[in-house]
C-alpha angles and dihedrals in degrees: 000000000000110000108205118220114230113197117225112254129218121252089254094050088054088051093049092051092050097042091094087064088068093067094043091053093043083062093049089048091058091047090051098048107019109036098067092049089049088052088050093048086054087055102257117161115243091240091056092058096088094057092042086059091057092109096075099056096037097050090044092050092049103035111032101060091041093050089044091053093045093047091052088062096042128101132161119170088214102039104024132218109287102015095074091061100047091043092055090044092052091052093055091041092056091050091052094048091052093050099042103085089050089068108130097183137033092246090054093053091045092051091050089051091057091054094043093052091046089054093046092050091049089054100039105050095058088048091064090049090045091066092048090047096047110036129063114244095260090058099043092090090057091047095051093043089048086061087052087054092053090043089058095043095047094047093044095054088045093054094041091052091061089059094039097052091040087064097048104033127058135183138052140254118249088261092055101257110139114243090234088071089060091060092053092050095045091054089049090054091056095041093050100057096030099055093045092051090052091056091047094052098044102039124062119198124237111252113241119259121257086255093056093045089054090050091051089050093053093051095049116103094029092118137246094301092065095095091051092047089051089049094053091044091051091049092051090050095042115147114249091243090065092049089055094044088054087069093052090049094050092065095030099055096036087057094045090054092051089052096048093047099047107026097094088046090047095051089046089056102039097042105020098033095225135123110233098230103118094195089069098041132094121228093267093051090046086057089047088053091052088053089050090052091050090048090049086055090057092046091051092042089052096054089048090052086056087048097059092040092053101037098090091042088060089055089059092045095048093050097042096044122003139312089214094057095041090056093042093055091044092053092049091052091052094049092051090049093054090047092055099038099076093056093058117099100172109088093212094052091056087079094065100072092038087072090074090041092055095050088050091052088054088055097046092053095050120009099067089053089059088061094043096049091056094050103050131072113259092232089064101043093121100050095043092049086053090052092050086056090051085059086057101045098042092065089046089051088049088051094047092053099041112027097072089063093041089050095052099036105037107016098051090239085284113146090204089060087052089055090049092051090053088054093053091049091051090055088051089053090052090052091052090056086068090074093059118089118250127260117226128198123234110189108300095334121081114229112204121209098181123106137290103067 
């Protein structure tokens, strides 16, 4: 076996290679905070929000593992292995972000979200594998947590832009979408393509070894079903650590989708005292809902500020102590934060519990990948990172299909109960982390004792 040497990179080289993640996550930030209000401005009912968000998990389920498997078998001396995919994804993402605020109907906004999510997923999956390809094992925690840093930064600026543009831009489109939303989406359009181009220009990929090139050549000509065969083969041979992580992700990502869908509605109810169904609101109440959306942008921006400030601290904690226990504590903090949040009626005090939520979000976007990268073979980084994403989107898909009924039948159509439910599920996710073996530090290099070796 040919063991490929991976030179250590400087801190700024790691920052450059991950800068493209900033634009991808700016886009996701707009989806998290702005898409459900846009649906609401286009007269969607709150109980319809889960099904209207079906695009994210469906495109993730279909696209990420396939792109991962294909990128494992890709190599171009000019374009590389992973970079062509996140470059094409960023181009389509930018086009969709530019078009989104011009939506005149609910179906148009939902259709654009499908394309936007497909583009984001095309870009994001190879980025996970890019870290594992490029960095030696002892630097991979820094690489993955650098992605957490840019996740926090991108989503922070996306959310703050909603509040900022709301202050300086007034008026609405004929469809009812406020013009301040246009500003946020236009900035996202530029950030998405600009940041990815920076990473593409500054970061060369490591050419595959002779062994890897021979393996790629063997797999050529096996037909269009080869990626799917590879995916099913990888699932069948999945390391035990990934199987246990799937239970954590079931609770974790179901909860996060509940939060993103209902937080603006929850803030509108707990602080402004209104139900966010625009069909039943007068003009003053509609303006109050817009204020709640802007404040939700600040709230989400705040927790993402905490995310990028804490990301590199989590690298040190995961290496010094245990990735398992770091993620366990972080999930517990997030669960407690969402259980406390619905009872707060002062809009300024809402920021307090979101400190713990922001630290947990940094962990969600980085720490599990430290565990995953150590338990999968390097020749299958792409397909296994895609499968990890399947473990994210399947709970989201379940949430999209089930939570509308749960919301109406068991939660009294109360968005505050939806937030509380998310808090309980995050506590369940923390409990499920206890079934994963610990990670111990050995000097600067993390030694992983969990399955798959």
